[in-house]
N, C-alpha and C positions, 0 to 999 in steps of 0.2 A: 705132294711126290706120291701122291695112293692112285694117279687116273693111268692108265691100261699103258700108255705108251711108254711108260718107264716103269713098269713092272714085268712085261711079257712081249719081249723085245720080236720072239720072232713071230709074232700074230700080225705084224705091221706088213703092208703091202703095199703097193704102187698104186698111188689115187689116180683114178678114171676122171677123165673129162668131160666134162658139161659144158658143149660151143663154145670150146676153146680156153674153158677156165679149170681147172684143174679140183676135183672134187673128193673130197677125205669124210668114207664111213666113219660113224660113231658106231662103238656096239651098244645093239637096244641093253644089253643085262653083263657090267663088266664083270661082277659077282662070280660067272661060270667061270673066269678065266683066272680066280683066286685058288689056290692048292690048301686045303687047310679049311675053308671058312665054307659055312652049311648056307645053300641057296635056298632063297627067301621066295616063294609063290604065292602071288595074292591069290585070297579067297578067292574063289566060283568057279575056277579050272576057265578062265579067260586065257585069249593069246596075248603076245608079249606087249609092249610098249610101242607105239607109233614109231616109225622111224623117220628123222626129219633131216636129210641132205642141204647145208651152209657152203654155196659156193665161195670160193678161198679165192682172191686176183694178186698172184705173185709179180713185183712188177724186177723185169728181170734189166739185164743191163744192156738194154738196146742204142742204138746209135740217137743223139740227142740233136733235133732241128735247133741250129743256131740263129738262123734265121730270125723265124718265129719268138723264138725268145728273147732276140734283139729289138724285134717289132712290138713284142708286150715291153719289151721297159720303156721303149720310147713312147708308148702309148701311155703308159700310166706317166712318163715326167710331163709330157704335153698336157696330160691332164693336170697334173699339180700345177704347172704353169697357167692356166687357163683360171683356174680355180683361184689363183694367186691374183691374178692381173683384174679378174671378176669383181672380185673383194675389195680391190684400187677403187675399181670403178663407182661400184656401188658405195664405199665412202663418200667419193666425188659427188657422187648424184645428191647423197643426204645435207652433202655443204652447199652444192646448188641449189635446192629446194629450199633451207633456211635464207641463203642469200635474194632467193624469191619473193620468199615471204616478207624481210626488212622493207624490199622495195616497194610492194604493195603495200605494207603499211604507210611509205612515205607518200603512195601516191596517193592513197585516200588521204593522210594528211595535206594537198596539196592538191584539190581537185580543185581550188580557187580559182587555178589556171585555166579551167575546162572553157569554152568557147561558150556554152550554154550555160555557166554559171552570170558569166558577164552578162548575159541576155536576160538571163533572171533577174538579177538583182540592177540593170536599169530598168527593168518594167514597175520593179520594186519603188524603185526612187520618183519615179517617175506617179505614180500612183499617190506616194506619200505627199508629193507634191499638188497632185488636185486635190488629193483629201484635205491640205490646208490651204489651200486658194477656197475651197466650201466654207471649211470652217470659219473662213474671217468674212468670208462674205456671208454668213445668219450672224455673225456677231454685230454686224455693220447692221443690218437690216433691224436686230432687236432693239439696238439703238434707235435707230432713226423712229421707229416705232413709240418707241416710248418718250421717247420728246412731244411726236404729234398728239399722244395723250395730253402728257402735261400743260399744253398749248392747249387744247380744248379744252381741258377744265378749268384753265385759267377764264378761256372766252365765256363757257359759262355761268362760271362766278360774275365776274363783270356783267354779263348781261338781267342774269339776275335779280342783280343789285340798283342796276337802273330800273327794271320794271319794278321793284319793290318800292324803292323813292318814288316813282312818279306817282304808282296807287297810290302812295300814302296822302302824299299833298297833293293831289285831284280829291281825294276825300275830306281833306279837312278844309278846303277854302268853297267846294260846293253846297249848297242848300238838300234838303231834306227830299226835294221833288226831284232832283235830279241826280241819286245815289244811283235810282236805279240804273239811268239810263247809262251813267259813267263805270257802273261797272260794268254791265254788258257789253261797252266797247272796251276794257281795261282787260275784258275775259280774250273778245278777239285779239286784242291786241299781243296778249301771253303767248293764244295757241298758234299765231303767224310769227313772234320770236322763236319759239321752236321748233316751226318747221323750219324756220331758216338756221337753224343751231342743227340741224338735222341736215341738213345741208352742205353746211359747213365741215361738219366729223366726216360726210358721205367726199368730199371737192379733196379735202385736207389730204385724207388716207393717199389718193391719187394723184395727185398735181396739187404745187402750192400756189400757180398764178391765178390759179380758177378762187381758188380761197376769195382774192381780191376782188373780182366779179360778183360774187355771192353776197359777200361783206357791203359792196356799193350799192345791191340791189335791194339791201334791207336799209339802209338811208332812206330811199326817197320811199317807201312805202312809208317808213315814219313819219317823212312831212306829208303825206297827202292824208295822211289819216288828221293830223295838227291842226288845219281848218274845218274841219268837221267838230272836232273838239272845243275848237273855239266858237264858232258857230252857237254851240249849245252853253258852253260858261264863261264867253265873253272874252275881252282882248288881254285880261292878265293872265287868263289860263295859258292863251297863245304864245305870250313872252316866256313864260315860263317852260313850253316844250319846245321851243325852242332852244334853249337854253342846253334843257336835259338833252335835245337831239344832238348839241355840241359837245357835251362833255360823252355822252355814249362813242360819239365817233372819233374823238379823244383817245379814248382808253381801248377799242375795236384797234386805233392804227396803231395804238402802244403794243395792243397784243401779236399784231402783223408783225411790225419790227420783229419783237422777239423769239415770233415762229420764224422768218427770214435768218435771223442771226443763229439760232440754232440747227436751222437746214446747212447755214454754212460751214459751221462748226461741225456738223457730220460730215461735207464735202470733206474739209482738208484733211478728217479722219481718214476717209477712205480712199484719200490721195496717199498720205501715208502708208496706211496698210497695202498699197497697190505697189508702192516704191518699196515696199520693204518688201514684199512675194516677189517684187522682180528682180532686187540683191541676190536673195534668197537662191533663186532659179539659176540665176548667172553663178552663184559659186557651187550649187550642184553640179551646175554643168559642167563649170573648169576641173572640177575633183574628177568626175566621172572618169573626162577624156583623161587626166592625170591617171587616174587607175587603169584605163587601158594600153597608155604606154605604160606602165611598169610593168601592166602583164605579158605585152608582148618581147619587152626585154628578158623578163623571167623565161618565160617561153622560150628565147631563143637561147638563153643561157642553159636550160635545162637540155637545150636539143644537143646543145655543143656538148655538156658533161656526157650523157647520151654515147653520141659517137667515137668519142675518147675514150668510153670506156667497155666498147664494142670491139673498139682497134685494141685496146690492150688486152680484151677476152682472145679473139684471133691467132694472138702472138702467142699468151701461154699455150691454148692448144696447138700448134704452130709446132713451138718448141718443146711440149710434152709427146708429140708425133714422133718429131724425130729421134726424143731420146729412147722409147720403146725401136725406134728402128734401129738405131745403135746398140741396144741391147741384144735384140733378137743376132742382130753379125754376130754381136759378139760369140752369142752360145753356141752358133753354127759354127764359127771357128775353133771353139771350144770342142764341139761334138767330131767335125774332122779333123782335130790333131789330135784326139781318143781313141778314135776309129783307125 
């Protein structure tokens, strides 16, 4: 209560106006108006403190704009409603995003229903069948080659035994003077036999029926050589050579029969393998056809379900839209009643 307004009432004057606003003057030195108190001046003989004028606005009892106030209230209320509905729409959007994520996961899990997946699966199945056929063919060729090598080994052994027996018998019966000649003849015969064996090896790998021709050509050569040997060694050697040639022909015939039997076995095995492969291919084709039918049925079912879900979503959206319109109409009616 030490202010000048409460102590010296005669000092108060009507405030001036500054641009329509009342201005109050503040006493720069309120102590000058206080009687009985000494005035304190700042040292140095400077002038008084700076005067600051503060504008003060008084709210008068003017006429209130009712229409403007009503507009402001409506604006605030409508902003509140808009924010409320936006919040609900945002929540619905979050739920829709969650449902979309679930559907995308289910679509990722069910990609096998796509057309390109079926095409890729068919290509892989065909490639697997082709590789299986190639593997079966390679196994059959390996078995055939092994049987041919065994048959050729038997032919070599039989030819080597016959040549060794013939050379030993000839050396035991002939005299010392004829040993050199007979040895040279045996060397020639061995070389020719080895050449014939080489021919047998080459022809047996390629074709079976050519082996018969080469083996039959070996027998006349031995028969052609037998008269020369008979001229040198005598009639006894000729008889023994014919007997040995007969034994060699029999052994060669047995070997050829064995080769033919092994070839027949291989042919039967190949037929069985081919039949098995055909059965497997038929089974795989039937499975692929069945899978295609199942995929088509699955795709049709998925399309029907999706169509039903779309229809349900449209109905739900229409219902929500109708509810919003009804609520807006109710609010408008309430506002009209209040006004």
